C-alpha positions as CSV (number, residue, x, y, z in Angstrom):
1,X,0.3,0.0,0.1
2,X,1.3,3.6,-1.2
3,X,0.9,6.9,0.2
4,X,-0.8,9.7,-1.4
5,X,0.3,13.2,-1.8
6,X,-3.6,14.0,-2.8
7,X,-5.3,17.4,-2.5
8,X,-8.9,18.4,-3.6
9,X,-9.2,21.7,-4.7
10,X,-12.3,22.6,-2.7
11,X,-13.4,26.2,-4.0
12,X,-14.2,24.6,-6.6
13,X,-16.5,22.7,-4.6
14,X,-20.4,24.0,-3.7
15,X,-22.2,23.1,-0.3
16,X,-20.8,22.4,3.2
17,X,-16.7,21.7,3.4
18,X,-17.1,18.4,4.3
19,X,-19.5,17.1,2.0
20,X,-17.3,19.6,-0.6
21,X,-14.3,16.8,0.5
22,X,-16.7,13.6,-0.1
23,X,-17.3,14.3,-3.6
24,X,-14.0,15.0,-4.1
25,X,-12.5,11.8,-2.6
26,X,-15.9,10.4,-4.7
27,X,-13.8,12.0,-8.3
28,X,-10.7,11.3,-7.2
29,X,-11.8,7.7,-7.2
30,X,-13.7,7.9,-10.0
31,X,-10.8,9.7,-12.4
32,X,-8.5,7.2,-11.1
33,X,-6.0,10.0,-8.8
34,X,-6.6,8.0,-6.0
35,X,-5.7,4.2,-6.9
36,X,-7.3,1.7,-4.4
37,X,-5.0,0.5,-1.9
38,X,-3.5,4.8,-1.8
39,X,-3.4,5.3,2.2
40,X,-5.1,9.0,2.3
41,X,-3.4,11.9,4.3
42,X,-3.7,12.2,8.3
43,X,-6.8,14.0,9.2
44,X,-4.7,17.1,11.0
45,X,-2.2,17.0,7.7
46,X,-5.0,16.9,5.0
47,X,-6.8,19.8,7.3
48,X,-4.1,21.5,7.6
49,X,-3.3,21.5,3.7
50,X,-6.9,22.5,3.1
51,X,-7.3,25.7,5.9
52,X,-9.9,23.9,7.3
53,X,-10.8,22.2,11.0
54,X,-10.1,18.5,11.5
55,X,-13.3,18.5,11.9
56,X,-14.6,18.5,8.9
57,X,-11.7,16.0,7.7
58,X,-12.7,13.5,10.1
59,X,-16.3,13.6,9.1
60,X,-15.8,13.7,5.2
61,X,-13.7,10.3,6.1
62,X,-16.0,8.8,8.3
63,X,-19.1,9.6,5.4
64,X,-16.8,8.3,2.5
65,X,-16.2,5.4,4.7
66,X,-19.7,4.6,5.2
67,X,-19.9,5.0,1.3
68,X,-17.6,2.1,0.5
69,X,-14.9,5.0,-0.5
70,X,-12.3,4.6,1.7
71,X,-11.7,1.8,4.4
72,X,-10.1,2.4,7.8
73,X,-7.5,0.3,9.7
74,X,-7.0,1.2,13.6
75,X,-2.9,2.1,14.1
76,X,-2.2,2.4,10.6
77,X,-4.6,4.8,9.0
78,X,-7.3,5.8,6.5
79,X,-6.9,4.1,2.7
80,X,-9.2,3.5,-0.6
81,X,-11.3,0.5,-0.5
82,X,-10.4,-2.1,-2.7
83,X,-13.8,-2.1,-3.6
84,X,-13.9,1.6,-4.7
85,X,-13.2,0.5,-8.5
86,X,-16.3,-1.1,-8.5
87,X,-18.4,2.4,-7.3
88,X,-19.1,3.7,-11.0
89,X,-20.8,7.4,-10.8
90,X,-24.2,5.6,-10.2
91,X,-23.8,3.7,-7.3
92,X,-22.3,6.1,-4.6
93,X,-25.0,5.6,-1.8
94,X,-24.9,9.3,-0.5
95,X,-24.5,12.9,-1.9
96,X,-25.8,15.6,-0.3
97,X,-28.2,15.3,2.8
98,X,-31.7,15.5,2.0
99,X,-32.7,18.2,5.0
100,X,-29.6,20.0,6.6
101,X,-30.7,22.6,9.1
102,X,-29.0,26.1,8.1
103,X,-26.2,27.8,10.1
104,X,-27.5,31.0,12.0
105,X,-27.6,34.2,10.2
106,X,-28.1,32.1,6.6
107,X,-31.4,32.9,5.0
108,X,-32.5,29.2,3.7
109,X,-33.7,29.3,0.5
110,X,-33.0,25.1,-0.3
111,X,-36.3,23.7,0.7
112,X,-40.2,25.1,0.8
113,X,-40.4,25.6,4.5
114,X,-44.2,25.8,5.4
115,X,-45.8,28.7,6.8
116,X,-47.9,28.6,10.0
117,X,-51.7,29.2,8.7
118,X,-52.3,27.3,11.4
119,X,-50.5,23.8,11.5
120,X,-49.5,24.4,15.6
121,X,-53.1,25.0,16.5
122,X,-54.5,22.2,14.0
123,X,-51.6,19.9,15.6
124,X,-52.2,20.7,19.7
125,X,-56.2,20.2,19.5
126,X,-55.6,16.8,17.4
127,X,-53.0,15.4,20.0
128,X,-55.3,16.5,23.0
129,X,-58.0,14.6,21.5
130,X,-55.9,12.0,20.5
131,X,-53.8,11.7,24.1
132,X,-57.6,11.6,25.5
133,X,-58.6,8.3,24.2
134,X,-55.6,6.4,25.0
135,X,-56.0,3.0,25.1
136,X,-55.1,-0.6,25.4
137,X,-54.5,-0.5,21.5
138,X,-51.5,1.6,22.5
139,X,-50.0,-1.7,23.9
140,X,-50.2,-3.5,20.4
141,X,-48.4,-3.3,17.3
142,X,-49.8,-1.5,14.7
143,X,-50.7,-4.8,12.9
144,X,-51.1,-5.0,9.1
145,X,-55.0,-4.0,9.2
146,X,-55.0,-2.0,12.3
147,X,-54.7,1.6,10.3
148,X,-57.8,0.8,8.0
149,X,-60.1,4.0,10.1
150,X,-56.9,5.8,9.3
151,X,-57.3,5.1,5.2
152,X,-60.2,5.7,5.2
153,X,-60.2,8.9,6.3
154,X,-56.8,10.0,4.4
155,X,-59.3,9.3,1.1
156,X,-60.3,12.5,2.2
157,X,-57.0,14.0,0.6
158,X,-57.8,12.5,-3.0
159,X,-61.2,14.3,-2.9
160,X,-60.2,17.4,-5.6
161,X,-58.2,14.7,-8.0
162,X,-58.8,12.6,-10.8
163,X,-58.4,9.5,-8.1
164,X,-61.4,10.3,-6.2
165,X,-63.9,7.9,-7.5
166,X,-61.3,5.4,-8.4
167,X,-60.1,4.4,-5.1
168,X,-61.0,2.8,-1.8
169,X,-59.0,2.3,1.7
170,X,-57.8,-0.8,0.5
171,X,-55.7,0.5,-2.5
172,X,-53.7,2.6,0.4
173,X,-50.5,2.0,2.3
174,X,-49.5,4.6,4.8
175,X,-45.6,5.9,5.1
176,X,-43.2,7.9,6.9
177,X,-43.6,10.1,4.4
178,X,-42.9,10.9,0.4
179,X,-39.0,9.6,0.9
180,X,-40.3,6.3,2.5
181,X,-43.0,5.9,0.2
182,X,-41.0,5.8,-2.9
183,X,-38.5,3.3,-0.8
184,X,-41.9,0.9,-0.4
185,X,-42.6,1.1,-3.9
186,X,-39.3,0.0,-4.5
187,X,-38.8,-2.8,-2.2
188,X,-41.7,-4.2,-4.2
189,X,-41.1,-3.8,-7.3
190,X,-37.1,-4.3,-7.8
191,X,-35.8,-7.8,-8.6
192,X,-32.4,-9.2,-8.9
193,X,-28.7,-8.7,-7.9
194,X,-28.4,-5.1,-9.8
195,X,-32.4,-3.7,-11.2
196,X,-32.8,-1.0,-12.9
197,X,-34.4,2.2,-12.4
198,X,-35.3,5.3,-14.6
199,X,-35.7,8.9,-13.9
200,X,-35.8,12.5,-15.2
201,X,-32.2,13.5,-16.2
202,X,-33.0,15.9,-13.4
203,X,-34.3,14.8,-10.9
204,X,-35.1,14.6,-6.6
205,X,-31.8,13.5,-4.8
206,X,-34.0,11.3,-2.7
207,X,-35.4,8.6,-5.4
208,X,-32.0,8.3,-6.5
209,X,-31.1,7.4,-3.0
210,X,-33.2,5.3,-2.3
211,X,-32.8,3.4,-5.4
212,X,-29.1,3.2,-4.7
213,X,-30.1,1.5,-1.5
214,X,-31.6,-1.1,-3.5
215,X,-28.3,-1.2,-5.2
216,X,-30.0,-0.1,-8.4
217,X,-28.8,1.2,-11.6
218,X,-30.1,4.2,-11.8
219,X,-30.9,5.5,-15.6
220,X,-31.5,9.3,-16.5
221,X,-33.8,9.9,-19.1
222,X,-33.7,13.7,-21.1
223,X,-36.7,16.2,-20.4
224,X,-38.1,19.3,-22.7
225,X,-40.5,21.5,-21.6
226,X,-43.3,18.9,-20.2
227,X,-41.0,17.0,-18.7
228,X,-39.9,13.6,-19.1
229,X,-39.7,12.5,-23.0
230,X,-41.7,9.4,-23.8
231,X,-39.3,8.7,-26.9
232,X,-36.7,9.2,-25.0
233,X,-38.2,6.5,-21.9
234,X,-38.5,4.2,-25.2
235,X,-35.1,4.4,-25.8
236,X,-33.5,4.1,-22.5
237,X,-35.9,1.3,-22.3
238,X,-34.5,-1.0,-25.2
239,X,-31.2,0.0,-24.4
240,X,-31.0,-0.8,-20.6
241,X,-33.9,-2.7,-19.9
242,X,-35.7,-1.0,-16.7
243,X,-38.2,-2.3,-13.7
244,X,-39.3,1.0,-12.3
245,X,-39.7,4.7,-13.5
246,X,-40.2,7.8,-11.2
247,X,-41.9,10.8,-13.1
248,X,-43.5,14.3,-11.5
249,X,-45.8,15.2,-14.0
250,X,-48.2,17.7,-12.3
251,X,-44.7,19.7,-11.3
252,X,-41.4,18.2,-12.0
253,X,-38.9,18.6,-9.5
254,X,-36.7,21.1,-10.2
255,X,-38.0,22.4,-13.5
256,X,-42.0,23.4,-12.3
257,X,-42.5,21.9,-15.9
258,X,-46.0,20.1,-16.0
259,X,-47.2,17.2,-18.0
260,X,-50.0,17.8,-20.6
261,X,-52.4,14.7,-20.8
262,X,-51.4,13.9,-24.0
263,X,-47.8,13.3,-22.8
264,X,-49.1,11.3,-19.3
265,X,-51.1,8.6,-21.6
266,X,-47.5,8.4,-24.1
267,X,-45.4,8.0,-20.7
268,X,-47.9,5.1,-20.0
269,X,-48.2,3.8,-23.5
270,X,-44.1,2.8,-23.0
271,X,-44.5,2.0,-19.7
272,X,-47.3,-0.4,-20.7
273,X,-44.5,-1.9,-23.5
274,X,-41.7,-2.1,-21.8
275,X,-43.3,-3.5,-18.8
276,X,-42.0,-1.3,-16.6
277,X,-43.7,-0.2,-13.0
278,X,-44.7,3.9,-12.8
279,X,-43.4,5.6,-9.7
280,X,-46.0,8.9,-10.0
281,X,-44.1,11.4,-7.3
282,X,-46.9,14.2,-6.5
283,X,-45.6,15.2,-3.4
284,X,-45.4,19.0,-4.2
285,X,-49.5,19.2,-5.0
286,X,-49.4,22.3,-7.2
287,X,-53.1,22.8,-8.2
288,X,-54.2,21.6,-11.0
289,X,-57.2,21.0,-12.8
290,X,-58.8,18.5,-15.5
291,X,-55.1,16.4,-15.9
292,X,-55.5,12.6,-15.5
293,X,-53.2,11.2,-12.3
294,X,-51.1,8.3,-13.8
295,X,-52.7,6.2,-11.4
296,X,-55.7,6.7,-13.0
297,X,-54.7,6.6,-16.5
298,X,-52.4,3.0,-16.3
299,X,-54.5,2.0,-12.4
300,X,-52.4,-1.8,-13.5
301,X,-48.8,0.1,-12.8
302,X,-49.3,2.9,-11.3
303,X,-48.0,3.7,-7.8
304,X,-48.9,6.9,-7.2
305,X,-47.1,8.8,-4.1
306,X,-47.9,11.7,-2.0
307,X,-47.6,13.4,1.6
308,X,-48.2,15.9,4.1
309,X,-45.0,17.1,4.5
310,X,-45.4,20.4,1.9
311,X,-48.9,21.6,2.9
312,X,-49.7,20.7,6.4
313,X,-46.2,19.6,8.2
314,X,-43.1,17.6,7.3
315,X,-42.5,16.9,10.9
316,X,-45.5,14.4,11.0
317,X,-43.6,12.4,8.8
318,X,-46.9,10.9,7.1
319,X,-47.2,9.4,3.3
320,X,-49.3,7.8,1.0
321,X,-48.7,5.6,-1.2
322,X,-52.1,4.6,-4.0
323,X,-50.9,1.3,-4.9
324,X,-52.1,-0.3,-8.3
325,X,-55.2,-2.3,-8.3
326,X,-55.0,-5.1,-6.3
327,X,-51.7,-4.7,-4.8
328,X,-52.4,-2.2,-1.7
329,X,-52.2,-5.8,0.8
330,X,-48.8,-6.1,-0.6
331,X,-48.0,-2.8,-0.3
332,X,-48.8,-2.8,3.4
333,X,-47.1,-5.8,4.1
334,X,-43.8,-4.5,2.5
335,X,-43.7,-1.8,4.7
336,X,-44.9,-3.9,8.1
337,X,-41.9,-5.9,7.0
338,X,-40.0,-2.4,6.8
339,X,-41.1,-0.9,10.1
340,X,-44.6,-2.8,11.3
341,X,-46.5,0.5,10.4
342,X,-47.0,4.1,11.4
343,X,-47.1,4.5,15.0
344,X,-50.4,4.7,16.4
345,X,-50.1,8.2,17.7
346,X,-49.4,9.7,13.6
347,X,-52.6,7.7,12.9
348,X,-54.8,9.0,15.7
349,X,-53.9,12.4,14.8
350,X,-53.8,12.9,11.2
351,X,-57.2,11.1,11.7
352,X,-58.6,13.5,13.4
353,X,-57.6,16.7,11.2
354,X,-59.1,14.5,7.8
355,X,-61.9,14.2,9.8
356,X,-62.4,17.4,10.9
357,X,-62.0,19.1,8.1
358,X,-59.0,21.0,9.5
359,X,-56.1,18.8,6.5
360,X,-57.9,20.4,3.8
361,X,-58.3,23.7,5.4
362,X,-54.6,23.8,6.0
363,X,-53.4,22.7,2.3
364,X,-55.5,24.8,1.2
365,X,-54.4,28.0,3.1
366,X,-50.8,26.9,2.7
367,X,-50.8,27.1,-1.1
368,X,-52.8,30.4,-1.0
369,X,-49.6,31.4,1.4
370,X,-47.6,29.9,-1.0
371,X,-49.1,31.5,-4.1
372,X,-48.8,35.0,-2.6
373,X,-45.5,34.4,-2.0
374,X,-44.7,33.4,-5.1
375,X,-45.8,36.6,-6.3
376,X,-43.9,38.6,-4.5
377,X,-40.7,37.0,-5.6
378,X,-41.6,36.7,-8.9
379,X,-42.0,40.2,-9.3
380,X,-38.9,41.2,-7.1
381,X,-36.9,39.2,-9.5
382,X,-37.7,41.5,-12.4
383,X,-37.1,40.4,-16.0
384,X,-34.8,37.6,-14.7
385,X,-35.1,33.8,-16.9
386,X,-37.8,31.5,-14.0
387,X,-39.8,29.3,-14.6
388,X,-42.5,28.8,-12.1
389,X,-46.3,27.2,-11.5
390,X,-49.3,29.0,-9.7
391,X,-49.1,27.5,-6.2
392,X,-46.2,26.0,-6.4
393,X,-43.5,26.6,-3.5
394,X,-40.3,26.5,-5.9
395,X,-39.1,28.5,-8.9
396,X,-36.2,27.6,-11.3
397,X,-34.0,29.6,-12.2
398,X,-32.2,30.0,-15.2
399,X,-29.1,31.8,-14.9
400,X,-27.2,34.4,-17.6
401,X,-23.8,33.8,-19.2
402,X,-20.6,33.9,-17.2
403,X,-22.0,32.5,-13.9
404,X,-22.2,28.7,-13.6
405,X,-24.6,26.9,-11.1
406,X,-22.0,25.8,-8.5
407,X,-20.1,29.0,-8.1
408,X,-23.5,31.5,-8.2
409,X,-25.0,28.8,-4.9
410,X,-21.6,29.4,-3.6
411,X,-21.5,33.3,-3.8
412,X,-24.7,33.6,-2.6
413,X,-24.1,31.8,0.1
414,X,-21.2,33.8,1.2
415,X,-24.0,36.8,0.9
416,X,-26.2,34.9,3.7
417,X,-28.4,33.0,1.3
418,X,-28.9,29.2,0.5
419,X,-30.2,28.1,-2.7
420,X,-29.8,24.5,-4.4
421,X,-27.5,24.3,-7.5
422,X,-28.7,22.6,-10.5
423,X,-25.4,20.2,-9.7
424,X,-27.8,18.6,-6.3
425,X,-30.2,17.2,-9.2
426,X,-28.2,15.1,-11.6
427,X,-26.4,11.8,-11.7
428,X,-22.6,12.2,-10.9
429,X,-22.0,12.0,-14.8
430,X,-24.6,14.2,-15.8
431,X,-24.8,17.7,-16.8
432,X,-26.0,20.4,-15.0
433,X,-27.6,23.3,-16.5
434,X,-26.4,26.6,-15.7
435,X,-29.8,26.7,-13.0
436,X,-30.6,26.7,-9.3
437,X,-33.8,26.6,-7.7
438,X,-35.3,28.7,-4.9
439,X,-38.2,27.7,-2.7
440,X,-40.4,30.4,-1.4
441,X,-39.1,29.5,2.6
442,X,-42.8,29.9,4.3
443,X,-41.3,30.2,7.6
444,X,-38.7,33.0,6.6
445,X,-40.3,36.6,7.7
446,X,-41.3,38.6,4.5
447,X,-39.0,41.7,5.2
448,X,-36.0,38.7,5.0
449,X,-37.4,37.1,2.4
450,X,-37.5,40.4,0.1
451,X,-33.9,41.0,1.3
452,X,-32.6,38.0,0.0
453,X,-34.3,38.2,-3.2
454,X,-33.2,41.4,-3.5
455,X,-29.5,40.1,-2.8
456,X,-29.9,37.2,-5.3
457,X,-30.7,40.1,-8.1
458,X,-27.8,42.4,-7.7
459,X,-25.8,38.8,-8.1
460,X,-27.6,37.9,-11.3
461,X,-27.1,41.8,-12.7
462,X,-23.1,41.4,-12.0
463,X,-22.1,38.4,-13.4
464,X,-17.9,37.3,-12.8
465,X,-17.2,38.5,-15.5
466,X,-18.1,42.4,-14.9
467,X,-17.1,41.8,-11.1
468,X,-14.2,43.7,-10.2
469,X,-10.9,41.8,-9.6
């Protein structure tokens, strides 16, 4: 085993330093700069060379070791894993945390924090009611069918969409949020040592993380202004095969694209041709009228995943999967094998929100507040090139010539504003457009939000080529 003098160039990396170092380690392995068996610098030596704290390097080494890139030998040091040569660009399990609290003083526009439109009061009331009815049932496991009362109440969530007359409680699987719902579907559908899943070339990172945890190969599919292109999906299936495709027809994350009905039927036809199961990600529930759910178009193979995280409460971790026809029991059995079902306090509280009508009221009020904030942000950004949807809680900002997405995100952070670079939505070897996603941050006071947007606008007006040296 040989020592390496490897030293990454962290200034070109975006985000927290420890994550930038993990990405640099991946890149070094992928390019061959870090050969399997090479001994890395000690934590203190690398920290001194990079000008960061030893804790930053230690945290990066620990994460890369968990990922399989590195291995630590007590008393001898940290080495590039012999298995790292097998970790291609689509195989590393962790790239970015799905949730990462911002440091004090930073305005976080990375995730659409919810505005409080009465959730705190409604949840407190529902919790008090649930506590007053505690009984011996709390001593039992949730069970495969003991959550039926909550599933029946949860049907109210679909009262305004094309699924309302097509589904019943037996079709529903209750999950620990939308991310967990995606994982449950993949567990139900994927088979073999190296399954293939397909997703949009710009996609929610959580889907890729869930697929990698299943040791699946993730294949990106090209997008246009309506989202996933049916011909590109067909070509990817012919080349790579595939068992599952994940699409976001109503509010593509991060580009905000929405599929027409014609496009939805075309995607379903390709899925039937290649016997794909469809994950329909509907966690961003933008107001939609007159458009069909993929679960309505292809009920024999579509898994509709939604949650309360973007409109009522992210902390309650409550999601719903509408399984394909006849697959609800299989989905609930998979969930039971994973976590025995949702905690009884959660199902009791959420059931009261549904049956009282509070869930739908809070949903609409939160969307109205986000729509108002969206109008403020769009007006404040002026003529800059943005994509958005009424009622959606984020916008997709295309950067002018002179900016790169990772550089813009880094400079914005230096100005006290956090945004998500397009790099976070592509596979490691994919093409990241010069764009960033800006969330509306319902929990940030309006004056701070507008100041943050003004800082972003000023950066857009002064790209690096025009900045003084």
